[in-house]
C-alpha positions as CSV (number, residue, x, y, z in Angstrom):
1,M,17.0,-4.5,13.2
2,T,13.8,-6.2,14.4
3,D,12.3,-9.2,12.7
4,D,9.4,-7.3,11.3
5,I,11.6,-4.6,9.9
6,Q,13.8,-7.2,8.2
7,R,10.6,-8.9,6.8
8,V,9.5,-5.5,5.3
9,A,12.9,-5.1,3.7
10,T,12.9,-8.7,2.3
11,A,9.4,-8.6,1.1
12,W,9.8,-5.2,-0.6
13,G,13.0,-6.4,-2.2
14,R,11.0,-9.3,-3.7
15,I,8.3,-6.9,-5.0
16,E,10.8,-4.6,-6.6
17,A,12.6,-7.5,-8.3
18,W,9.3,-8.7,-9.7
19,L,8.4,-5.2,-10.9
20,Q,11.8,-4.7,-12.6
21,V,11.2,-7.9,-14.7
22,H,7.4,-7.8,-15.3
23,A,6.2,-4.2,-14.9
24,P,9.1,-1.9,-15.6
25,A,6.8,1.1,-16.1
26,S,5.8,0.7,-12.5
27,A,9.3,0.1,-11.3
28,A,10.4,3.4,-12.9
29,L,8.0,5.3,-10.6
30,L,9.5,4.1,-7.3
31,R,11.0,7.2,-5.6
32,P,14.4,7.2,-3.8
33,P,14.6,6.3,-0.1
34,A,13.5,8.8,2.5
35,S,16.2,9.9,4.9
36,A,15.9,9.3,8.6
37,A,15.7,13.1,9.0
38,A,12.7,13.3,6.5
39,V,10.9,10.5,8.4
40,A,11.5,12.4,11.7
41,A,10.3,15.6,10.2
42,A,7.1,14.0,9.0
43,E,6.5,12.5,12.5
44,T,7.0,15.9,14.1
45,A,4.6,17.6,11.6
46,M,1.9,14.9,12.4
47,G,2.6,14.8,16.1
48,L,3.1,11.0,16.2
49,E,5.6,8.3,15.8
50,L,5.2,6.1,12.7
51,P,5.0,2.3,13.4
52,A,8.6,1.0,12.9
53,T,7.6,-1.1,9.9
54,L,6.0,1.9,8.0
55,A,9.0,4.1,8.8
56,A,11.3,1.3,7.6
57,W,9.3,1.1,4.3
58,Y,9.8,4.8,3.8
59,R,13.5,4.5,4.3
60,L,13.4,2.0,1.4
61,R,11.2,4.1,-0.9
62,D,9.7,7.6,-0.4
63,G,6.5,6.5,-2.1
64,F,5.7,6.4,-5.8
65,D,5.7,9.1,-8.5
66,E,2.5,9.7,-10.4
67,G,2.2,8.1,-13.9
68,H,1.0,5.0,-15.7
69,G,1.5,2.0,-13.5
70,S,1.6,3.9,-10.2
71,G,-1.3,1.8,-8.8
72,I,1.1,-0.9,-7.6
73,L,-0.6,-1.7,-4.4
74,P,-3.8,-3.7,-4.1
75,S,-7.0,-1.8,-5.2
76,G,-4.7,0.1,-7.6
77,M,-3.4,2.4,-5.0
78,A,-0.1,4.3,-4.9
79,M,2.1,4.8,-1.8
80,L,2.3,8.6,-1.0
81,P,5.6,10.4,-0.7
82,L,6.1,11.6,2.9
83,E,5.2,15.2,2.1
84,Q,1.9,14.1,0.7
85,L,1.3,11.7,3.6
86,V,1.6,14.6,6.0
87,D,-0.8,16.7,4.0
88,E,-3.3,13.8,3.7
89,Y,-3.1,13.1,7.5
90,Q,-3.8,16.8,8.3
91,T,-6.7,16.8,5.9
92,H,-8.2,13.7,7.6
93,T,-7.7,14.9,11.2
94,D,-8.3,18.7,10.7
95,D,-10.8,19.0,7.9
96,W,-12.6,15.6,8.2
97,E,-12.3,15.4,12.0
98,R,-11.1,11.8,11.8
99,E,-9.4,10.2,14.8
100,E,-5.7,11.0,15.2
101,G,-3.2,8.2,14.7
102,I,-4.7,6.7,11.6
103,V,-1.9,7.3,9.0
104,P,-3.1,7.3,5.4
105,F,0.0,6.1,3.5
106,A,-1.6,5.3,0.2
107,R,-4.6,6.4,-1.9
108,T,-6.2,5.4,-5.2
109,A,-4.0,6.5,-8.1
110,G,-5.4,9.5,-9.8
111,D,-8.0,10.6,-7.2
112,L,-8.5,11.5,-3.5
113,W,-11.4,9.3,-2.5
114,S,-9.9,6.2,-0.8
115,G,-6.7,4.5,0.3
116,W,-4.8,2.4,2.8
117,Y,-3.8,3.4,6.3
118,V,-1.6,2.0,9.1
119,D,-2.8,2.3,12.7
120,A,-0.3,4.3,14.7
121,R,-2.3,4.5,18.0
122,K,0.2,2.9,20.3
123,D,-2.3,2.0,23.0
124,D,-4.8,0.5,20.6
125,P,-5.0,-3.3,19.9
126,F,-5.0,-2.5,16.2
127,F,-1.6,-0.7,16.4
128,G,0.5,-1.5,13.4
129,G,-2.4,-3.0,11.5
130,L,-3.6,-2.3,8.0
131,G,-6.9,-0.6,7.2
132,H,-8.8,1.1,4.4
133,W,-10.0,4.7,4.5
134,S,-12.5,6.5,2.3
135,V,-14.1,9.9,2.1
136,D,-17.6,8.6,2.7
137,G,-17.0,5.2,4.3
138,G,-14.7,6.1,7.3
139,D,-11.7,4.1,8.5
140,E,-12.0,0.3,8.7
141,P,-9.5,-2.4,9.5
142,Y,-8.7,-4.7,6.5
143,P,-9.9,-7.3,6.1
144,S,-13.2,-6.2,7.5
145,G,-13.8,-7.8,10.9
146,S,-10.3,-9.1,11.2
147,D,-8.2,-8.8,14.4
148,R,-5.2,-7.2,12.7
149,W,-3.2,-7.6,9.5
150,L,0.3,-6.2,10.3
151,L,2.0,-4.2,7.5
152,A,5.0,-6.7,7.4
153,D,2.6,-9.6,6.9
154,W,0.7,-7.8,4.2
155,L,3.8,-7.0,2.2
156,V,5.0,-10.6,2.5
157,E,1.6,-11.7,1.1
158,L,1.7,-9.1,-1.6
159,A,5.1,-10.4,-2.8
160,A,3.8,-13.9,-2.8
161,A,0.7,-12.9,-4.7
162,L,2.7,-11.3,-7.5
163,E,5.2,-14.1,-7.7
164,E,2.5,-16.7,-7.8
165,G,0.1,-14.7,-10.0
166,R,-3.0,-14.6,-7.8
167,C,-5.1,-12.4,-5.6
168,L,-4.3,-11.8,-1.9
169,Q,-5.1,-14.5,0.7
170,W,-6.4,-13.0,3.9
171,P,-5.0,-14.1,7.3
172,G,-7.3,-16.6,8.9
173,G,-8.7,-17.8,5.5
174,G,-10.5,-16.3,2.6
175,T,-9.3,-14.4,-0.5
176,D,-9.7,-10.9,-1.9
177,A,-11.0,-12.5,-5.2
178,Y,-12.5,-9.3,-6.5
179,N,-9.2,-7.4,-6.4
180,W,-6.7,-9.0,-8.8
181,P,-3.3,-8.0,-10.1
182,V,-3.1,-7.3,-13.8
183,L,-0.4,-6.1,-16.2
184,T,-1.2,-3.3,-18.7
185,G,-0.2,-3.2,-22.3
186,R,2.3,-0.4,-21.4
187,Q,4.2,-2.6,-18.9
188,G,2.5,-1.3,-15.7
189,L,1.0,-3.1,-12.7
190,T,-2.5,-2.4,-11.3
191,W,-5.3,-4.2,-9.5
192,V,-8.9,-4.5,-10.8
193,D,-12.1,-6.4,-10.2
194,P,-12.0,-9.3,-12.7
195,R,-15.8,-9.5,-12.9
196,D,-16.0,-6.3,-14.9
197,P,-14.9,-6.8,-18.5
198,R,-14.8,-3.0,-19.0
199,L,-11.6,-3.0,-16.9
200,F,-9.8,-5.1,-19.4
201,P,-8.9,-3.0,-22.4
202,D,-6.8,-4.5,-25.2
203,G,-3.4,-5.4,-24.0
204,M,-4.3,-5.9,-20.3
205,S,-3.7,-9.4,-18.9
206,K,-4.7,-10.9,-15.6
207,L,-2.0,-12.7,-13.6
208,E,-2.9,-16.3,-13.5
209,G,0.0,-18.4,-12.3
210,P,3.7,-17.8,-11.6
211,R,5.8,-15.5,-13.8
């Protein structure tokens, strides 16, 4: 097991432990692990090899089920089950004519307009890096203008942000201050822009400090 794969496993274990205690509605939506055969089948269907860290994450959990609290990832996005990931990838590359090798592993819970991707282009300097895709905005590395934010590093930072009750801190400095983790009144986790009071209905609380 490589160091990055071990870091994915450790970081995701921390995230799951936090969800079990503080957001059980979200924890209940985590799907069982994907088998090695299922990962291989998805790779064959897409005609590429997933970065080892993304494949390792899927071997821990095959995405999230839909439901209240499924927007566990920053920007309120949900990790796609492998079957949906393949469909999403084929939509991007075939219908939208986007570049091959940009793997959309998550999208906004409840719609089809935007999500997270991992760069699977082996010969590209952004290989293994995180990015944001959208229907009308294209594919952009995240944070914008960054060299690369590896998936393992992002998950480690996500675990720390939940445990410490804060927004994400970008590599190289800066924060994603307009994308904040909150708990709903129904014991789910999501992420919202704290500047907009309309996003805080009764019972929703912004994480501010350790829990």
